[in-house]
PDB file as gemmi writes it, atoms N, CA and C in Angstrom:
CRYST1    1.000    1.000    1.000  90.00  90.00  90.00 P 1                      
ATOM      1  N   LEU A   1       0.862  -1.172   0.000  1.00  0.00           N  
ATOM      2  CA  LEU A   1       0.000   0.000   0.000  1.00  0.00           C  
ATOM      3  C   LEU A   1       0.898   1.221   0.000  1.00  0.00           C  
ATOM      4  N   ASP A   2       0.826   1.991  -1.054  1.00  0.00           N  
ATOM      5  CA  ASP A   2       1.689   3.160  -1.171  1.00  0.00           C  
ATOM      6  C   ASP A   2       1.036   4.436  -0.667  1.00  0.00           C  
ATOM      7  N   PHE A   3      -0.273   4.552  -0.812  1.00  0.00           N  
ATOM      8  CA  PHE A   3      -0.991   5.747  -0.384  1.00  0.00           C  
ATOM      9  C   PHE A   3      -2.329   5.340   0.212  1.00  0.00           C  
ATOM     10  N   ALA A   4      -2.810   6.145   1.136  1.00  0.00           N  
ATOM     11  CA  ALA A   4      -4.137   5.932   1.706  1.00  0.00           C  
ATOM     12  C   ALA A   4      -4.707   7.282   2.108  1.00  0.00           C  
ATOM     13  N   ALA A   5      -6.005   7.397   2.062  1.00  0.00           N  
ATOM     14  CA  ALA A   5      -6.684   8.616   2.492  1.00  0.00           C  
ATOM     15  C   ALA A   5      -7.995   8.212   3.147  1.00  0.00           C  
ATOM     16  N   ALA A   6      -8.364   8.944   4.171  1.00  0.00           N  
ATOM     17  CA  ALA A   6      -9.616   8.661   4.868  1.00  0.00           C  
ATOM     18  C   ALA A   6     -10.071   9.920   5.582  1.00  0.00           C  
ATOM     19  N   ASN A   7     -11.334   9.964   5.909  1.00  0.00           N  
ATOM     20  CA  ASN A   7     -11.830  11.060   6.726  1.00  0.00           C  
ATOM     21  C   ASN A   7     -11.261  10.910   8.132  1.00  0.00           C  
ATOM     22  N   THR A   8     -10.935  12.035   8.737  1.00  0.00           N  
ATOM     23  CA  THR A   8     -10.417  12.043  10.101  1.00  0.00           C  
ATOM     24  C   THR A   8     -11.550  12.436  11.039  1.00  0.00           C  
ATOM     25  N   LEU A   9     -11.917  11.531  11.902  1.00  0.00           N  
ATOM     26  CA  LEU A   9     -13.004  11.796  12.836  1.00  0.00           C  
ATOM     27  C   LEU A   9     -12.507  12.663  13.983  1.00  0.00           C  
ATOM     28  N   GLU A  10     -13.299  13.662  14.329  1.00  0.00           N  
ATOM     29  CA  GLU A  10     -12.931  14.558  15.423  1.00  0.00           C  
ATOM     30  C   GLU A  10     -13.199  13.874  16.765  1.00  0.00           C  
ATOM     31  N   ILE A  11     -12.227  13.987  17.659  1.00  0.00           N  
ATOM     32  CA  ILE A  11     -12.349  13.436  19.005  1.00  0.00           C  
ATOM     33  C   ILE A  11     -12.071  14.556  19.997  1.00  0.00           C  
ATOM     34  N   VAL A  12     -12.984  14.762  20.924  1.00  0.00           N  
ATOM     35  CA  VAL A  12     -12.816  15.761  21.975  1.00  0.00           C  
ATOM     36  C   VAL A  12     -13.008  15.052  23.310  1.00  0.00           C  
ATOM     37  N   ASP A  13     -12.049  15.212  24.183  1.00  0.00           N  
ATOM     38  CA  ASP A  13     -12.102  14.570  25.502  1.00  0.00           C  
ATOM     39  C   ASP A  13     -12.334  13.064  25.393  1.00  0.00           C  
ATOM     40  N   GLY A  14     -11.687  12.454  24.413  1.00  0.00           N  
ATOM     41  CA  GLY A  14     -11.761  11.013  24.250  1.00  0.00           C  
ATOM     42  C   GLY A  14     -13.051  10.495  23.639  1.00  0.00           C  
ATOM     43  N   ARG A  15     -13.891  11.407  23.122  1.00  0.00           N  
ATOM     44  CA  ARG A  15     -15.168  10.986  22.538  1.00  0.00           C  
ATOM     45  C   ARG A  15     -15.320  11.531  21.123  1.00  0.00           C  
ATOM     46  N   LEU A  16     -15.919  10.704  20.269  1.00  0.00           N  
ATOM     47  CA  LEU A  16     -16.217  11.154  18.911  1.00  0.00           C  
ATOM     48  C   LEU A  16     -17.290  12.229  18.963  1.00  0.00           C  
ATOM     49  N   THR A  17     -17.093  13.286  18.163  1.00  0.00           N  
ATOM     50  CA  THR A  17     -18.058  14.389  18.150  1.00  0.00           C  
ATOM     51  C   THR A  17     -19.113  14.246  17.065  1.00  0.00           C  
ATOM     52  N   GLY A  18     -18.876  13.361  16.106  1.00  0.00           N  
ATOM     53  CA  GLY A  18     -19.786  13.253  14.970  1.00  0.00           C  
ATOM     54  C   GLY A  18     -19.366  14.138  13.811  1.00  0.00           C  
ATOM     55  N   ARG A  19     -18.240  14.843  13.977  1.00  0.00           N  
ATOM     56  CA  ARG A  19     -17.726  15.709  12.913  1.00  0.00           C  
ATOM     57  C   ARG A  19     -16.408  15.149  12.393  1.00  0.00           C  
ATOM     58  N   VAL A  20     -16.049  15.595  11.198  1.00  0.00           N  
ATOM     59  CA  VAL A  20     -14.748  15.244  10.629  1.00  0.00           C  
ATOM     60  C   VAL A  20     -13.899  16.500  10.562  1.00  0.00           C  
ATOM     61  N   THR A  21     -12.588  16.303  10.553  1.00  0.00           N  
ATOM     62  CA  THR A  21     -11.668  17.429  10.444  1.00  0.00           C  
ATOM     63  C   THR A  21     -10.856  17.270   9.167  1.00  0.00           C  
ATOM     64  N   GLY A  22     -10.354  18.374   8.668  1.00  0.00           N  
ATOM     65  CA  GLY A  22      -9.522  18.329   7.472  1.00  0.00           C  
ATOM     66  C   GLY A  22     -10.338  18.137   6.211  1.00  0.00           C  
ATOM     67  N   GLU A  23      -9.635  17.746   5.158  1.00  0.00           N  
ATOM     68  CA  GLU A  23     -10.250  17.553   3.851  1.00  0.00           C  
ATOM     69  C   GLU A  23     -11.235  16.381   3.892  1.00  0.00           C  
ATOM     70  N   ILE A  24     -12.440  16.613   3.388  1.00  0.00           N  
ATOM     71  CA  ILE A  24     -13.458  15.569   3.335  1.00  0.00           C  
ATOM     72  C   ILE A  24     -13.160  14.649   2.151  1.00  0.00           C  
ATOM     73  N   VAL A  25     -13.136  13.368   2.406  1.00  0.00           N  
ATOM     74  CA  VAL A  25     -12.906  12.387   1.346  1.00  0.00           C  
ATOM     75  C   VAL A  25     -14.278  11.869   0.905  1.00  0.00           C  
ATOM     76  N   ASP A  26     -14.848  12.563  -0.087  1.00  0.00           N  
ATOM     77  CA  ASP A  26     -16.150  12.176  -0.622  1.00  0.00           C  
ATOM     78  C   ASP A  26     -15.968  11.571  -2.011  1.00  0.00           C  
ATOM     79  N   ARG A  27     -17.053  11.389  -2.736  1.00  0.00           N  
ATOM     80  CA  ARG A  27     -16.996  10.743  -4.054  1.00  0.00           C  
ATOM     81  C   ARG A  27     -16.004  11.441  -4.984  1.00  0.00           C  
ATOM     82  N   ALA A  28     -16.131  12.737  -5.145  1.00  0.00           N  
ATOM     83  CA  ALA A  28     -15.214  13.484  -6.021  1.00  0.00           C  
ATOM     84  C   ALA A  28     -13.810  13.520  -5.428  1.00  0.00           C  
ATOM     85  N   GLY A  29     -13.728  13.609  -4.106  1.00  0.00           N  
ATOM     86  CA  GLY A  29     -12.432  13.663  -3.436  1.00  0.00           C  
ATOM     87  C   GLY A  29     -11.617  12.402  -3.633  1.00  0.00           C  
ATOM     88  N   LYS A  30     -12.274  11.265  -3.677  1.00  0.00           N  
ATOM     89  CA  LYS A  30     -11.554  10.003  -3.883  1.00  0.00           C  
ATOM     90  C   LYS A  30     -10.875   9.982  -5.244  1.00  0.00           C  
ATOM     91  N   ALA A  31     -11.568  10.434  -6.279  1.00  0.00           N  
ATOM     92  CA  ALA A  31     -10.972  10.487  -7.619  1.00  0.00           C  
ATOM     93  C   ALA A  31      -9.846  11.514  -7.655  1.00  0.00           C  
ATOM     94  N   ARG A  32     -10.065  12.658  -7.026  1.00  0.00           N  
ATOM     95  CA  ARG A  32      -9.041  13.708  -6.969  1.00  0.00           C  
ATOM     96  C   ARG A  32      -7.782  13.201  -6.261  1.00  0.00           C  
ATOM     97  N   LEU A  33      -7.958  12.508  -5.156  1.00  0.00           N  
ATOM     98  CA  LEU A  33      -6.815  11.983  -4.411  1.00  0.00           C  
ATOM     99  C   LEU A  33      -6.082  10.903  -5.193  1.00  0.00           C  
ATOM    100  N   LEU A  34      -6.808  10.076  -5.927  1.00  0.00           N  
ATOM    101  CA  LEU A  34      -6.151   9.067  -6.755  1.00  0.00           C  
ATOM    102  C   LEU A  34      -5.264   9.743  -7.795  1.00  0.00           C  
ATOM    103  N   ARG A  35      -5.784  10.791  -8.444  1.00  0.00           N  
ATOM    104  CA  ARG A  35      -4.967  11.525  -9.423  1.00  0.00           C  
ATOM    105  C   ARG A  35      -3.741  12.137  -8.751  1.00  0.00           C  
ATOM    106  N   ARG A  36      -3.919  12.695  -7.553  1.00  0.00           N  
ATOM    107  CA  ARG A  36      -2.803  13.307  -6.817  1.00  0.00           C  
ATOM    108  C   ARG A  36      -1.756  12.252  -6.446  1.00  0.00           C  
ATOM    109  N   PHE A  37      -2.208  11.125  -5.927  1.00  0.00           N  
ATOM    110  CA  PHE A  37      -1.279  10.058  -5.549  1.00  0.00           C  
ATOM    111  C   PHE A  37      -0.485   9.573  -6.752  1.00  0.00           C  
ATOM    112  N   ALA A  38      -1.172   9.379  -7.875  1.00  0.00           N  
ATOM    113  CA  ALA A  38      -0.493   8.907  -9.086  1.00  0.00           C  
ATOM    114  C   ALA A  38       0.553   9.918  -9.544  1.00  0.00           C  
ATOM    115  N   GLU A  39       0.190  11.189  -9.515  1.00  0.00           N  
ATOM    116  CA  GLU A  39       1.138  12.228  -9.923  1.00  0.00           C  
ATOM    117  C   GLU A  39       2.351  12.253  -8.997  1.00  0.00           C  
ATOM    118  N   GLN A  40       2.120  12.203  -7.697  1.00  0.00           N  
ATOM    119  CA  GLN A  40       3.222  12.224  -6.728  1.00  0.00           C  
ATOM    120  C   GLN A  40       4.154  11.033  -6.905  1.00  0.00           C  
ATOM    121  N   ALA A  41       3.600   9.904  -7.267  1.00  0.00           N  
ATOM    122  CA  ALA A  41       4.401   8.688  -7.424  1.00  0.00           C  
ATOM    123  C   ALA A  41       4.979   8.555  -8.830  1.00  0.00           C  
ATOM    124  N   GLY A  42       4.569   9.444  -9.727  1.00  0.00           N  
ATOM    125  CA  GLY A  42       5.046   9.357 -11.100  1.00  0.00           C  
ATOM    126  C   GLY A  42       4.492   8.150 -11.834  1.00  0.00           C  
ATOM    127  N   VAL A  43       3.279   7.752 -11.465  1.00  0.00           N  
ATOM    128  CA  VAL A  43       2.641   6.574 -12.059  1.00  0.00           C  
ATOM    129  C   VAL A  43       1.495   7.043 -12.958  1.00  0.00           C  
ATOM    130  N   PRO A  44       1.464   6.592 -14.211  1.00  0.00           N  
ATOM    131  CA  PRO A  44       0.325   6.943 -15.066  1.00  0.00           C  
ATOM    132  C   PRO A  44      -0.973   6.392 -14.474  1.00  0.00           C  
ATOM    133  N   LEU A  45      -2.049   7.150 -14.598  1.00  0.00           N  
ATOM    134  CA  LEU A  45      -3.333   6.673 -14.077  1.00  0.00           C  
ATOM    135  C   LEU A  45      -3.700   5.311 -14.645  1.00  0.00           C  
ATOM    136  N   ALA A  46      -3.271   5.035 -15.855  1.00  0.00           N  
ATOM    137  CA  ALA A  46      -3.568   3.744 -16.481  1.00  0.00           C  
ATOM    138  C   ALA A  46      -2.962   2.581 -15.706  1.00  0.00           C  
ATOM    139  N   GLN A  47      -1.988   2.854 -14.853  1.00  0.00           N  
ATOM    140  CA  GLN A  47      -1.340   1.794 -14.073  1.00  0.00           C  
ATOM    141  C   GLN A  47      -1.781   1.790 -12.614  1.00  0.00           C  
ATOM    142  N   THR A  48      -2.867   2.488 -12.305  1.00  0.00           N  
ATOM    143  CA  THR A  48      -3.373   2.509 -10.935  1.00  0.00           C  
ATOM    144  C   THR A  48      -4.521   1.524 -10.780  1.00  0.00           C  
ATOM    145  N   VAL A  49      -4.742   1.117  -9.534  1.00  0.00           N  
ATOM    146  CA  VAL A  49      -5.847   0.224  -9.189  1.00  0.00           C  
ATOM    147  C   VAL A  49      -6.619   0.875  -8.052  1.00  0.00           C  
ATOM    148  N   ALA A  50      -7.926   0.889  -8.167  1.00  0.00           N  
ATOM    149  CA  ALA A  50      -8.782   1.380  -7.088  1.00  0.00           C  
ATOM    150  C   ALA A  50      -9.803   0.296  -6.776  1.00  0.00           C  
ATOM    151  N   ILE A  51     -10.136   0.173  -5.504  1.00  0.00           N  
ATOM    152  CA  ILE A  51     -11.078  -0.846  -5.048  1.00  0.00           C  
ATOM    153  C   ILE A  51     -12.172  -0.145  -4.257  1.00  0.00           C  
ATOM    154  N   GLY A  52     -13.425  -0.445  -4.557  1.00  0.00           N  
ATOM    155  CA  GLY A  52     -14.516   0.185  -3.836  1.00  0.00           C  
ATOM    156  C   GLY A  52     -15.763  -0.673  -3.831  1.00  0.00           C  
ATOM    157  N   ASP A  53     -16.730  -0.262  -2.986  1.00  0.00           N  
ATOM    158  CA  ASP A  53     -17.952  -1.057  -2.867  1.00  0.00           C  
ATOM    159  C   ASP A  53     -19.231  -0.251  -2.967  1.00  0.00           C  
ATOM    160  N   GLY A  54     -19.139   1.068  -2.939  1.00  0.00           N  
ATOM    161  CA  GLY A  54     -20.348   1.882  -2.931  1.00  0.00           C  
ATOM    162  C   GLY A  54     -20.353   2.955  -4.000  1.00  0.00           C  
ATOM    163  N   ALA A  55     -21.511   3.605  -4.153  1.00  0.00           N  
ATOM    164  CA  ALA A  55     -21.665   4.649  -5.162  1.00  0.00           C  
ATOM    165  C   ALA A  55     -20.668   5.785  -4.960  1.00  0.00           C  
ATOM    166  N   ASN A  56     -20.251   6.022  -3.723  1.00  0.00           N  
ATOM    167  CA  ASN A  56     -19.269   7.077  -3.470  1.00  0.00           C  
ATOM    168  C   ASN A  56     -17.882   6.717  -3.998  1.00  0.00           C  
ATOM    169  N   ASP A  57     -17.706   5.515  -4.497  1.00  0.00           N  
ATOM    170  CA  ASP A  57     -16.426   5.085  -5.073  1.00  0.00           C  
ATOM    171  C   ASP A  57     -16.415   5.136  -6.601  1.00  0.00           C  
ATOM    172  N   LEU A  58     -17.552   5.405  -7.224  1.00  0.00           N  
ATOM    173  CA  LEU A  58     -17.658   5.298  -8.675  1.00  0.00           C  
ATOM    174  C   LEU A  58     -16.674   6.189  -9.425  1.00  0.00           C  
ATOM    175  N   ASP A  59     -16.533   7.452  -9.028  1.00  0.00           N  
ATOM    176  CA  ASP A  59     -15.605   8.348  -9.728  1.00  0.00           C  
ATOM    177  C   ASP A  59     -14.177   7.822  -9.633  1.00  0.00           C  
ATOM    178  N   MET A  60     -13.786   7.360  -8.464  1.00  0.00           N  
ATOM    179  CA  MET A  60     -12.443   6.820  -8.259  1.00  0.00           C  
ATOM    180  C   MET A  60     -12.230   5.568  -9.111  1.00  0.00           C  
ATOM    181  N   LEU A  61     -13.209   4.679  -9.123  1.00  0.00           N  
ATOM    182  CA  LEU A  61     -13.088   3.447  -9.898  1.00  0.00           C  
ATOM    183  C   LEU A  61     -12.952   3.745 -11.387  1.00  0.00           C  
ATOM    184  N   ASN A  62     -13.672   4.745 -11.860  1.00  0.00           N  
ATOM    185  CA  ASN A  62     -13.596   5.113 -13.272  1.00  0.00           C  
ATOM    186  C   ASN A  62     -12.326   5.879 -13.609  1.00  0.00           C  
ATOM    187  N   THR A  63     -11.708   6.517 -12.631  1.00  0.00           N  
ATOM    188  CA  THR A  63     -10.459   7.252 -12.839  1.00  0.00           C  
ATOM    189  C   THR A  63      -9.275   6.299 -12.925  1.00  0.00           C  
ATOM    190  N   ALA A  64      -9.324   5.229 -12.169  1.00  0.00           N  
ATOM    191  CA  ALA A  64      -8.209   4.272 -12.104  1.00  0.00           C  
ATOM    192  C   ALA A  64      -8.057   3.502 -13.410  1.00  0.00           C  
ATOM    193  N   GLY A  65      -6.848   3.035 -13.637  1.00  0.00           N  
ATOM    194  CA  GLY A  65      -6.616   2.158 -14.778  1.00  0.00           C  
ATOM    195  C   GLY A  65      -7.404   0.875 -14.651  1.00  0.00           C  
ATOM    196  N   LEU A  66      -7.545   0.388 -13.420  1.00  0.00           N  
ATOM    197  CA  LEU A  66      -8.362  -0.786 -13.136  1.00  0.00           C  
ATOM    198  C   LEU A  66      -9.210  -0.484 -11.911  1.00  0.00           C  
ATOM    199  N   GLY A  67     -10.506  -0.409 -12.103  1.00  0.00           N  
ATOM    200  CA  GLY A  67     -11.440  -0.196 -11.006  1.00  0.00           C  
ATOM    201  C   GLY A  67     -12.070  -1.518 -10.629  1.00  0.00           C  
ATOM    202  N   VAL A  68     -11.893  -1.927  -9.371  1.00  0.00           N  
ATOM    203  CA  VAL A  68     -12.382  -3.222  -8.902  1.00  0.00           C  
ATOM    204  C   VAL A  68     -13.524  -3.009  -7.910  1.00  0.00           C  
ATOM    205  N   ALA A  69     -14.684  -3.539  -8.239  1.00  0.00           N  
ATOM    206  CA  ALA A  69     -15.806  -3.537  -7.304  1.00  0.00           C  
ATOM    207  C   ALA A  69     -15.602  -4.725  -6.368  1.00  0.00           C  
ATOM    208  N   PHE A  70     -15.531  -4.448  -5.069  1.00  0.00           N  
ATOM    209  CA  PHE A  70     -15.259  -5.503  -4.090  1.00  0.00           C  
ATOM    210  C   PHE A  70     -16.488  -5.707  -3.214  1.00  0.00           C  
ATOM    211  N   ASN A  71     -17.127  -6.883  -3.349  1.00  0.00           N  
ATOM    212  CA  ASN A  71     -18.365  -7.164  -2.608  1.00  0.00           C  
ATOM    213  C   ASN A  71     -19.303  -5.964  -2.679  1.00  0.00           C  
ATOM    214  N   ALA A  72     -19.454  -5.457  -3.873  1.00  0.00           N  
ATOM    215  CA  ALA A  72     -20.107  -4.172  -4.090  1.00  0.00           C  
ATOM    216  C   ALA A  72     -21.592  -4.299  -4.399  1.00  0.00           C  
ATOM    217  N   LYS A  73     -22.242  -3.158  -4.299  1.00  0.00           N  
ATOM    218  CA  LYS A  73     -23.630  -3.048  -4.701  1.00  0.00           C  
ATOM    219  C   LYS A  73     -23.714  -3.233  -6.217  1.00  0.00           C  
ATOM    220  N   PRO A  74     -24.857  -3.692  -6.731  1.00  0.00           N  
ATOM    221  CA  PRO A  74     -24.984  -3.963  -8.166  1.00  0.00           C  
ATOM    222  C   PRO A  74     -24.595  -2.795  -9.065  1.00  0.00           C  
ATOM    223  N   VAL A  75     -24.979  -1.581  -8.721  1.00  0.00           N  
ATOM    224  CA  VAL A  75     -24.654  -0.431  -9.569  1.00  0.00           C  
ATOM    225  C   VAL A  75     -23.146  -0.241  -9.686  1.00  0.00           C  
ATOM    226  N   VAL A  76     -22.425  -0.567  -8.640  1.00  0.00           N  
ATOM    227  CA  VAL A  76     -20.963  -0.438  -8.659  1.00  0.00           C  
ATOM    228  C   VAL A  76     -20.355  -1.564  -9.482  1.00  0.00           C  
ATOM    229  N   ARG A  77     -20.852  -2.767  -9.315  1.00  0.00           N  
ATOM    230  CA  ARG A  77     -20.343  -3.896 -10.110  1.00  0.00           C  
ATOM    231  C   ARG A  77     -20.515  -3.635 -11.602  1.00  0.00           C  
ATOM    232  N   GLU A  78     -21.645  -3.059 -11.977  1.00  0.00           N  
ATOM    233  CA  GLU A  78     -21.913  -2.774 -13.388  1.00  0.00           C  
ATOM    234  C   GLU A  78     -20.977  -1.703 -13.942  1.00  0.00           C  
ATOM    235  N   ALA A  79     -20.590  -0.742 -13.124  1.00  0.00           N  
ATOM    236  CA  ALA A  79     -19.768   0.378 -13.590  1.00  0.00           C  
ATOM    237  C   ALA A  79     -18.272   0.087 -13.544  1.00  0.00           C  
ATOM    238  N   ALA A  80     -17.849  -0.820 -12.696  1.00  0.00           N  
ATOM    239  CA  ALA A  80     -16.416  -1.101 -12.520  1.00  0.00           C  
ATOM    240  C   ALA A  80     -15.878  -1.924 -13.684  1.00  0.00           C  
ATOM    241  N   HIS A  81     -14.560  -1.878 -13.847  1.00  0.00           N  
ATOM    242  CA  HIS A  81     -13.905  -2.679 -14.881  1.00  0.00           C  
ATOM    243  C   HIS A  81     -14.063  -4.172 -14.607  1.00  0.00           C  
ATOM    244  N   THR A  82     -13.998  -4.533 -13.339  1.00  0.00           N  
ATOM    245  CA  THR A  82     -14.150  -5.931 -12.935  1.00  0.00           C  
ATOM    246  C   THR A  82     -14.666  -5.959 -11.503  1.00  0.00           C  
ATOM    247  N   SER A  83     -15.056  -7.129 -11.043  1.00  0.00           N  
ATOM    248  CA  SER A  83     -15.549  -7.219  -9.669  1.00  0.00           C  
ATOM    249  C   SER A  83     -15.081  -8.511  -9.011  1.00  0.00           C  
ATOM    250  N   VAL A  84     -14.984  -8.441  -7.699  1.00  0.00           N  
ATOM    251  CA  VAL A  84     -14.636  -9.582  -6.858  1.00  0.00           C  
ATOM    252  C   VAL A  84     -15.785  -9.728  -5.871  1.00  0.00           C  
ATOM    253  N   ASN A  85     -16.379 -10.908  -5.833  1.00  0.00           N  
ATOM    254  CA  ASN A  85     -17.561 -11.107  -4.997  1.00  0.00           C  
ATOM    255  C   ASN A  85     -17.355 -12.186  -3.952  1.00  0.00           C  
ATOM    256  N   VAL A  86     -16.158 -12.250  -3.407  1.00  0.00           N  
ATOM    257  CA  VAL A  86     -15.846 -13.132  -2.288  1.00  0.00           C  
ATOM    258  C   VAL A  86     -15.286 -12.260  -1.169  1.00  0.00           C  
ATOM    259  N   PRO A  87     -15.407 -12.680   0.081  1.00  0.00           N  
ATOM    260  CA  PRO A  87     -15.011 -11.819   1.195  1.00  0.00           C  
ATOM    261  C   PRO A  87     -13.512 -11.838   1.523  1.00  0.00           C  
ATOM    262  N   PHE A  88     -12.677 -11.947   0.512  1.00  0.00           N  
ATOM    263  CA  PHE A  88     -11.233 -12.010   0.744  1.00  0.00           C  
ATOM    264  C   PHE A  88     -10.546 -10.973  -0.129  1.00  0.00           C  
ATOM    265  N   LEU A  89     -10.079  -9.903   0.475  1.00  0.00           N  
ATOM    266  CA  LEU A  89      -9.464  -8.811  -0.275  1.00  0.00           C  
ATOM    267  C   LEU A  89      -8.212  -9.256  -1.017  1.00  0.00           C  
ATOM    268  N   ASP A  90      -7.519 -10.263  -0.492  1.00  0.00           N  
ATOM    269  CA  ASP A  90      -6.303 -10.721  -1.177  1.00  0.00           C  
ATOM    270  C   ASP A  90      -6.600 -11.317  -2.550  1.00  0.00           C  
ATOM    271  N   THR A  91      -7.859 -11.598  -2.832  1.00  0.00           N  
ATOM    272  CA  THR A  91      -8.241 -12.076  -4.156  1.00  0.00           C  
ATOM    273  C   THR A  91      -7.847 -11.064  -5.226  1.00  0.00           C  
ATOM    274  N   VAL A  92      -7.880  -9.791  -4.888  1.00  0.00           N  
ATOM    275  CA  VAL A  92      -7.496  -8.750  -5.847  1.00  0.00           C  
ATOM    276  C   VAL A  92      -6.027  -8.903  -6.231  1.00  0.00           C  
ATOM    277  N   LEU A  93      -5.187  -9.325  -5.307  1.00  0.00           N  
ATOM    278  CA  LEU A  93      -3.773  -9.544  -5.633  1.00  0.00           C  
ATOM    279  C   LEU A  93      -3.630 -10.599  -6.713  1.00  0.00           C  
ATOM    280  N   TYR A  94      -4.377 -11.673  -6.601  1.00  0.00           N  
ATOM    281  CA  TYR A  94      -4.317 -12.741  -7.594  1.00  0.00           C  
ATOM    282  C   TYR A  94      -4.849 -12.252  -8.935  1.00  0.00           C  
ATOM    283  N   LEU A  95      -5.867 -11.418  -8.890  1.00  0.00           N  
ATOM    284  CA  LEU A  95      -6.405 -10.803 -10.099  1.00  0.00           C  
ATOM    285  C   LEU A  95      -5.322 -10.001 -10.819  1.00  0.00           C  
ATOM    286  N   LEU A  96      -4.427  -9.397 -10.051  1.00  0.00           N  
ATOM    287  CA  LEU A  96      -3.331  -8.595 -10.607  1.00  0.00           C  
ATOM    288  C   LEU A  96      -2.136  -9.447 -11.020  1.00  0.00           C  
ATOM    289  N   GLY A  97      -2.226 -10.753 -10.796  1.00  0.00           N  
ATOM    290  CA  GLY A  97      -1.139 -11.641 -11.189  1.00  0.00           C  
ATOM    291  C   GLY A  97      -0.071 -11.815 -10.132  1.00  0.00           C  
ATOM    292  N   ILE A  98      -0.366 -11.396  -8.908  1.00  0.00           N  
ATOM    293  CA  ILE A  98       0.585 -11.544  -7.804  1.00  0.00           C  
ATOM    294  C   ILE A  98       0.329 -12.900  -7.149  1.00  0.00           C  
ATOM    295  N   THR A  99       1.355 -13.711  -7.057  1.00  0.00           N  
ATOM    296  CA  THR A  99       1.199 -15.059  -6.510  1.00  0.00           C  
ATOM    297  C   THR A  99       1.275 -15.058  -4.988  1.00  0.00           C  
ATOM    298  N   ARG A 100       0.835 -16.148  -4.401  1.00  0.00           N  
ATOM    299  CA  ARG A 100       0.891 -16.302  -2.941  1.00  0.00           C  
ATOM    300  C   ARG A 100       2.330 -16.162  -2.439  1.00  0.00           C  
ATOM    301  N   GLU A 101       3.282 -16.682  -3.199  1.00  0.00           N  
ATOM    302  CA  GLU A 101       4.691 -16.610  -2.801  1.00  0.00           C  
ATOM    303  C   GLU A 101       5.206 -15.172  -2.787  1.00  0.00           C  
ATOM    304  N   GLU A 102       4.637 -14.321  -3.610  1.00  0.00           N  
ATOM    305  CA  GLU A 102       5.077 -12.929  -3.685  1.00  0.00           C  
ATOM    306  C   GLU A 102       4.479 -12.060  -2.583  1.00  0.00           C  
ATOM    307  N   VAL A 103       3.442 -12.566  -1.934  1.00  0.00           N  
ATOM    308  CA  VAL A 103       2.758 -11.770  -0.915  1.00  0.00           C  
ATOM    309  C   VAL A 103       3.504 -11.782   0.351  1.00  0.00           C  
TER     310      VAL A 103                                                      
END                                                                             
């Protein structure tokens, strides 16, 4: 895993407030961050992989060179390049041609 982004939940006095801090990672933000990560790493978008399960992932999945719907809702499976419908995320590695020995 080279890059990751997520919403940061606000905590005050050891309790979640129900608010997020910093940049919101929403549907458009996920695609924007994928483009930013690819640029920072010097990787063409065509060589990126994104994995998602909900409608908020659609822009990111379509931006990536390979968008993988993982145990996703039907609308996401239909829009993604491919889908994985088993509860094992490592299945995506095999889809990419990475063997068990390489993991």
